N, C-alpha and C positions, 0 to 999 in steps of 0.2 A: 794474304792478309786476312781473309775470312776465318782462317783457322784460329786466329787470336781473338775473334769475337766471342763474347759470352752469349749464352742463349738469349739473354735480354737484348743484346745488341742485334742479334740475328732477327729477333722478333720485330725490332724497329724497322728493319728492311722489309720484312713481310707486311707489316702494317702500312708502310709507305707505298708498297705495290697495291695494296687494297685501296688506299686513299686515291691513288692515281686512277685505278679502274672505276671507282665510285664517281670520280669527278669527270670521267670520260677523257682523260688525258692520254697522250700517246706515249708517255714515259714518266718515270719517277724523277722528279726534280728536287731541288733543295727544299721547296715548300712541303712536298710529301715526306721528305726525311724529317723535317721539323715536326710535322703532324704525327709521324710514326713515333718520335720521341715523346711528344706531348700526350699521346693516347696510351702510353705505357704506365708502369708503376714504379719505375726506377728513380734514381736520384735526378736524372735529367728532367723527367716529368714533374717531380716534386718542385724542383727549382723553377721551372716554367710556371707551374700553378701558383707558387708563392709570389710570382711577379705579374700575375694577371694574364698569363699566356697559356690558358688551358687549351686543350684540343678544340673544344667547342668555340671558344673565343677566337682562336686562330682560323678555324674552318669557316666561321661566319663572316670573316673580314675578306673583302676582295684583296688580291695581291696588288699592292700599289705599283709593283714593277719598278723599272728604272726611272720612271717619271717622278718628279718631286711635286707632290700634290700641293704643298704649301706655296711653292714658287709659282705654280700654275694658278692657284687661287688668287695670288697677288695681282695677276693680270686678267682676272675675271673668268678663268676656266675652272669649272667644278667637275673634277673627275668622277665623283660619286653620282652626280646628276647625269653625266654622259653615260656612265655604266647603267644607271637605272633606265634611261630612255632606250638604250640599245637592247636591254633585256626585255623591256615592255614590248618593243617592236619585233624582236627576233627570238625571244626565249632566253631562259636562264643560261648563263655561261656564254652568251653570244660573242663576247670579246676575248674569251679564253683561247689560247693557242693549243693546237693539237686535237686529236680525236682519239677515241677509244680504239686500241689496237684490234685488228680483225683476226679472228681465228686464234685459238690457243690462249693461255692465260699468262704467258710470259710478258713481262712489262720491262722494256729496256730502261737502263739507268742513264740519265742525261749527264753531260759533262759537268754541270755544277754539282750534281749529287755525287758523282765520282770524286770530284775534288774534295767535297766535304768528307767523304769516307776516307780518302787518303790523309786528309788533315786530322781526322780522328785518330789514325794510327800515330801520326806525329805527336799529337797531344798526349797519348798514352805513353809513348817513349819518353817524352819530355818530363812526364810526371813519375817516371820510373816504374810504371805499371806493366805487367806482363800480358794483361788482357785488356780488351777494348769493351767498355760497357756503354750504356746509353748516354751517360754523362759525357764520355769522350766523343760520341757521335754528335751530341749537341754542341760541344766545343768546336768540332769540325765544321758544323753548319754555321756557327757564329763566326769562325775565322774565315770561312768562304765569303761571307758578307752579303750575299744577295737577299737575305731575309730580314735585314735590319729594318727596312721600312715596314714590313708586315708586323714585326715585333713591336716597333714603336707605335703602330696604329692601335694596338691593344694596351698600350701604356707600359710595355716592358722595355727597359733600357738594355741593349746588348752588352754594354760594358759592365753593368751591374750583374747580369747573368753570368758573364765570364768570371767576375770576381767571386760570385757565390759558388761556382764550380771549381775554383782554384783549390789546391790542397789546403791552404789556410782557411778558405771559406768553407770547405767541406768539413774540416775539423770543428769549426765554430758551429756549423749546423748540427753536428753529431754531439755537441756538448763537450768536446775534448778540451 
């Protein structure tokens, strides 16, 4: 599959590994793949930035994870406050899973990131494209779905991102 990746898409994976190492994570997940796209300069990064999901905005937001913050807030549980208190007591990233890998710079790719990469291939095939670029990787992350909460936390609608990356949306963005 990687032979179909453009240099730009390969750079996404490299940046994702750098993000994982910088965050002290044990592997590259969908979050790091999303950050790898957002910190580039391709169409995926441009679409994310146009929707308020720049790399800095995404990096600064804690991953809401599978918990529904709005639903928990409705019963009096404030996830941001819990995270703030845990980090005040135990240090930054106290609630993050995983640790920085020991020895070597190889960072394993988690099942959700692998799924996103497989879906990026499917997105390219569905669009009739012979190569996978960062936009396809972003579509794969969006289709995988675990980053929807993080994207919404910065005001980006996953459905609007998908629409902007669709062939019709891409033509509109290029002025065709």
